[in-house]
N, C-alpha and C positions, 0 to 999 in steps of 0.2 A: 727750661729754656730761656733764651735771650731772646726777648722781645721789644721790637723796638715800634713806634706810634705814630702816627704821622698826620697834623689836623690841621685844622685853621682856627681852632679854640679849643680853651682846656679849661675850664673851672678850677680852681676862684678866680684866677686872674683873667681870662677874656671869656665871655659871656653874651652871644646873642639871642641862641637858640638851645636846645634839646640837645645836640652835639657837642656843647662843650660838659654836658651836665656828664654825659656817658664817658667822653675824655679826663674827668675828674673821678670819676667812680670807679671803671672798669680796669686800669693800671693798678689801681691800690689794690682791688679784690684779687687779681690775680696776683701782684705782689704776698698775700698774705696764702696763699696755696705752694708759696717758695718758688713762683718764676720771677726773673729779673727784666725789670721792665722801665723804657726807658718814652719817653715824651718828646717830640721836636714840634715846636710851633709859633706863630710869627711872634716879636715883640712888636706889640702897636702901642700908640699911645694911650697909659691909664697901667698898661699891666704892670711896670713899676712900684706905680702908686698904692695899686693893688694890693703886691707883695708885701711891701709896708706896713699898709693896713692891717694887715693876717699875718704879722711876724716872720713872714718868709723872705726877706729881700734876697734881691739876684744878687748873683756875685759874678763879675767879668773873668771870662776866660783868656786872660790877656797873650797867651801863648799861643790861641786858637785864632788866625787870621782865616774866613772862611772866601774860596771863590768859586764862582759860581759861573759857568759858562752861560751868559743868553745872547741867543745868535752869535754873532763875532764879535763879541763884547765878553769881559771876563769882569763878573758884578762882583764887589766886596760885601761882605757885612762881619759884622760882630756876635759874638755869641757869648749868651749868660746863661747862667745853670741856677736852679734852686729847688725844690720839691713839693710835691704834695704834701698837704696838711698831713700832719702825723704819719709817715710813710719816709722812705729810703726811696723813693720811687724819683728821678731825676728828670727834672723839666728843663730841655735845651730853648730858651729861646733864640731864633734868627733875626738880628737886627738890622734894619735897613729903612733908616727917617724916609727915604724919598717913596719905597715902597706903603711902610708900614706907619709912620708916623702922621695919620689920618685923623678925623674927623669917628669917620666909620670904616667898620670891617672891610665891607663891600659895595657900599654904595654910598653916595654924595648923600652928606645929612641936610642937606636944604633940597633939593628935588628926589630924593631918595631912588636917582638913577643910579645904575652901573657903573664903576669907575673905568674908563676906558682901556685901562691898561690891567685890567685883570689878569689875564691872560699872564702877560709879566710877572708880575704879583706872584702868582703860585707858580709860575715855571718855578722861579726863585725859591719859592718854597721847596719846593721838590726836590730838585736838583740840590738844593742849598741842604735837605736832612740829608741827601747820599753823600756828598761831600764831606759832611761831618764824619760819617762812616771813617770814610779814609784817614781824617787828620786826626781822630781820637781813637783808629787803630779799633773801632766794633766792626764783630763782623754778628750780626745776628740771626738765630737763626730762623725767624719767622719779621718782616716789615708789613706791619700791617696799617694799610694807606682808608682815610675817610672821605666818602663824599667826593662829588668833584675838584675839589680845591687840591687834591693831592691823589684825581685818578691817574697821573703819569707817572708815577712810582713804579710800579709792577712794570711797567713799558722798561724803564731807565734801568731797572735791577737786569730786565732780559736780555736788554740791545744796548745797553752802553754799559751798564757797571758790571755785567758779566764777571771778568777777569777779575775786581776786585772781591765782588761776593759771589763766591760760585755756587754755594752752599744753602744761599737765602730763600725761604719761601715767602710767596707774597700771598697776605689777606688783602681785599676789598668791601667793603663797607658800604651799601645802599643806606644811607638814611632816609631819604625821600627824593625817589625817584625825579620831581618834579624840576628839579633843577641840574640842571643839566653840563655845565660848561660848556657853551658853541662858539667857536671863535671862527673868523677867517682862515682859510687852508694855508696863508703866511706864515701863519705863525706855526707850522712845521719849522723855517727856520730857525723862530726864534727858540724853538723848544730843542734844537739841535738833532732831530730826530731824521733817520732816510725816510726818503722820500718813498721809498719801495712797502714803508706802512702805512700810505694813504691809499688804502685800498677801502673795498662796500666790507671784508672781512676783518680788516684791521681797527684805524683810526678816522675812517672817512665817513662822513653824516650829512647824504643831503649835499656834497659839495663843502663842507666847512669841517673842521676838526674838531672834534669833541670828547673833552676831556673824560668824562663819565664813562664815553664808550671806551675809551683808553683802559680803564679800570677793567671795566666788566670781558673786555677780550685778554688783558695782560695779565690778572691774579690768577694764581693755583686755586685757589680758592674764595668765594662769594657770599658773603653774609648779608642779609637783612635783618630787619628790624621784631617780624613775626613769620610763623609759617603760614600765615594765611593771605601778608603781603607777599611772600614769595613763592606765592601761587596765582597770586593778583597781577599780581607785574607781568606775569609770561601771556597774560593775555592783553587782546587787541584794547580790551575797555581803560586797562588800568598801563600798561606798561609804555606808553605817549613814546610810540616813533620806537621804544628800545625792547620789542616783547619777542622778536626776531630772533635779535643777537642771546636774552633771557632765556630762551626756550633752548640754543644751542647749547647752554653753560647749563642747564636744571641741574644734570648730576655733579655738579660743582658747587650747587647756589644752597645754602644752611638758609634756615630761619630761627634767631634768636629776641625773642622778648627782651625788652630792656629792664634794668633792674631800677628802684628808687634808692635813697639816704633814708634806710630804716632808721637811724637816727634822729637824721631832721626832721623828719615825717612818722612823730609818733607822739599820738595825742596823749599817753601816760607822762611824756616831761613836755612837750612842746609850750616854749616860753609863751608864743603870739596869741595863745587861745584865751577865752574866759576862765576856764575851769579844765583841768585837768581830768582823764579818764582814763580806762582801760575796758578789756572783754570782760574782764572778772567785775568790774564795778561802772557801771553805764551812767550814772548818777549825773557826773558833771556836765554830761551831751548837751540835757535836757538848759543846762544856765549858758552854754553854748550859743543854742538857739535863739533863747534869748538876749543875747546880747548883738547875737547877729542882725535878729529883725530891728533891735533899737538903732544899732549904728546906719543901718539904711533906711531907718525915717517908715518901719514898716511897723503896724500895728504888732505887738507883742501877743502871741496866739499858739500857745500849743496846741489846738485845735487844726490848723492850717497845715497841710503839708509845704514845706519850705523847699522850693527845687532851687539846685545853687547853678551856675556854669561861671567856669572859667576858662575863656580861652581869646585865641587871635579871632577879631570879628571880623571874620572871610569866609566866601562861599565853601572851600575844604570843610572847613568847621558845621556845614549844617543851618547858615545862618538863615538861608534864603527857605527852609524845610520849618523852622521854626516859625519866620513871618508868618507862614500861612496858616501856619497851628494853631498860632498865638491867641485869636480871639476865641477858640473852642477850648484852648486851656485854660485860660482865666475865669471861664462859664465854670468849669469845676469847680470855683475856690479855692484856687491853689495861690500860693506867694511865688515870687518871681525876684532870685538877687543875680546879676550880671555882673562880671568882671572883665575889663580887657579892653582893644583898641583896635581899629583895624581900617575895615571900609567907610566910609562916609556913609552910604546910602541907608546903612547898618546902624550907624550913630544917630540917623535920623528916628527909624523903624523904634528899634529903643527908646528912645526918648519921647516921641509920639506915645506909645505905648502907658510910659510913666505918667505923663501930663494927664492922659484920660484914666488911668488906673491907679493913682498915685497909693493906695492902701495894698496893691497887689503886684506890681513891678517899682524895683528900683535897680539903676544904673551908676557905675561907674564908671567911666571914657577913662582910661589909665590902668597901670598895673602897678600892683602894690603886695609883696612876696605875704607881707604879715597877715595884708588881706584876704589872699588866696588859703593861707590856713584857717584863716576864720572860716571860709565858707566852707570848705572841707569840715571843718569842724563842727558848725551849727545849723547845715543843711540836714533833711531828712534827705534828700533826694540829691544824686550827681546828674545832668543833664547833656550827654553828648551823641548827638545825631548826622556826626559827622557822615560827608559824603567818602572821602576817603580817609583812612587813620593808618600810617606804614604800621609804627606801636602803640602810642597813647601812654599818657602817664596819669594824668587825672583820674582815669577809672580804679589806678592802682593807689593812691591817693585815697581815693575816697573810699575804697575798701578797707584800708588801713585804720579811717576814722570812723566805722560805722557807718558811713553816709552809700545809701542804695545806689548805685549806677543803675543809667537805662540808657544804654547806647543804640547806636547802629550797626548791625552785626557785619562790622567789615573790617580787613587788616588785624593788627593784634586788639581791636575791642572784642572780636571775634572769637579769638582761644582763651581773651582772658576773663569775659563775665560770662558764668554760666547762667541761663534763662530761666526765671522761676516758671515751672509750670507744673501745679500741685500732679498733673495727671500722667506727668514723666516721670522714667523711672530713675531719673536724679536728680529728682526735685528737693531731695533734701541734702545736695551738695553747691545747690544754687545759690547764687552770691548778685545777684542784678534782675533785672530787664532787657529784654533784645529783642529788637525788631531789624527786620530785612529790606523790603523795600522802600527807594527814597520816597516817599511821600507821608503827607502832613494825616491822611489819616492810619495810618500807620504806627505812626509815633505819639497820635493819642490815645490811640488803644494802648500801645505802652505804657502811658503816662495813666491810665483809667484802670489797669489792670494794678498797678503799681499802688493806687489809692484804694482799690479794694482791696487788696493784703495790710495795708496802712492801717486798714479798721481792723484787722486783728491784730492783737497787739506782739502776741505768744509767737506766732507767723513770723512775722517784721520780727521780733527780738532774733528770732534762730537765722534769717536771712543777713541781720546785719553779722552777727557773730562769723557765721560761714567765712564773711568778707573779711574781716579782722583775721582771721588762724591761716590766711594765706601767707605761703611766702615767695615774697617778690624782691627778696634780696639781690645786692651785687653776687652774692656768694654763689647765688646758685647760678646766675648768669658768668661767672667765672670760669668754673668748672667747664660748662659749656663751652665757651669761646676755646679754652684750654684744650680741650678733645678736638675742636677744629682746627685748630693750629697743629696739631700731631698729622692729622689728616693732610692739610697743605704739606708739611715736610714730605709726609709720603707722597704723595702727587707729583710735587716737585723733581723730588727724586727718579721717579718714575720716566717723568719729560724729559729730566735729562737724560736720562738710560736711553729711549725711543730717539734722544737728537733735536728734540724741539723746546 
């Protein structure tokens, strides 16, 4: 299949969140299966420098001068090309300095407010990708767009570019439903879309234009990042106003858990950690724990259960739950290391805990990839008490490193961590601990269950090894997406035959 992906970020060239990691890994994994994949993304400030740094400099397509209709204007852009590392997956970057040569991708660096012209910026990306198909004479079997920034792509394919792309199927992936790309209704004119599409069944959302809803109603097939999250977002509690739309599309909605880079996250070869180790020889993990305790200023003590947290310090990640449970947790004799940045109130809460219990709590209010690797390797337990978690990756990294996850049973966490219950039929397959009520007592009980098993070293070792043998590679994910793409092609053909 010929597949084109359109997204607002692609690692390693541009990255603000997990979306970039997906765009850096999934196309490469699909290419290994024999699919022909290209990626289209904006040329942000810094992309050229990053490409040079990793030895994949961008080349201009001098014969290609892209022109995309924006309202009653034609906006020009240049196109640059490179490849994903160690692949022949072409990445096309659309250049327009007025739109993309800025300090941040989506928000103003000074006050973190959304750019006022975000609607226009991502209309240009979506139309630019389709104009690029025209200019390069590409007719992909599947156009796969990601999150609200490219939600208009399926609508454009069906209602504007159908003559140029008569057989192209569309797939739209929701990575996080909380971000919806909602703009005022007059941006329909900016998008160049007919007003007949501005109805409650199509693009209208409480009087506004929603780019996310455009993707949800326009694509032939929808995906999100876990089966559990796919079910959750069809409920009023988690649907954030889109649950009715998603229930209408339930037959076209698939949940696929993201993969991880098993070369980058590999305790056997990881250069960032104190000592390498593997499922066959776990001895290096003790050295990693000692190094982590020392580097975070905690007493080096192998008898203390060391809990790690790496996340954005925001309510979604369960920081309010942690704040309530922390006093009781510390009475259990555990140590806690936290790496992240986010809401100032959680910064203050964690700093106070450190000041009161410097031998038990250590916090770094920043982010470092190297430190994240060391926490994954050196912790005994990794804690993720998320209020909601579409997919989650740290629980997958943790299992890879023999670090037992404790998670709240939601989204991707629910289907990737098998709760340990020695009386359950699947006890031998358990990989961690899970709790469901969003309550501090439930979190505390899960940690106590972990402490009890940790005292039984052979059973704890078995739990670690269960996690380490799981397959969370992108190859597994790519095979599932290839199946979804074939389904999208089938459904698109069926809808054309019905005249829809």
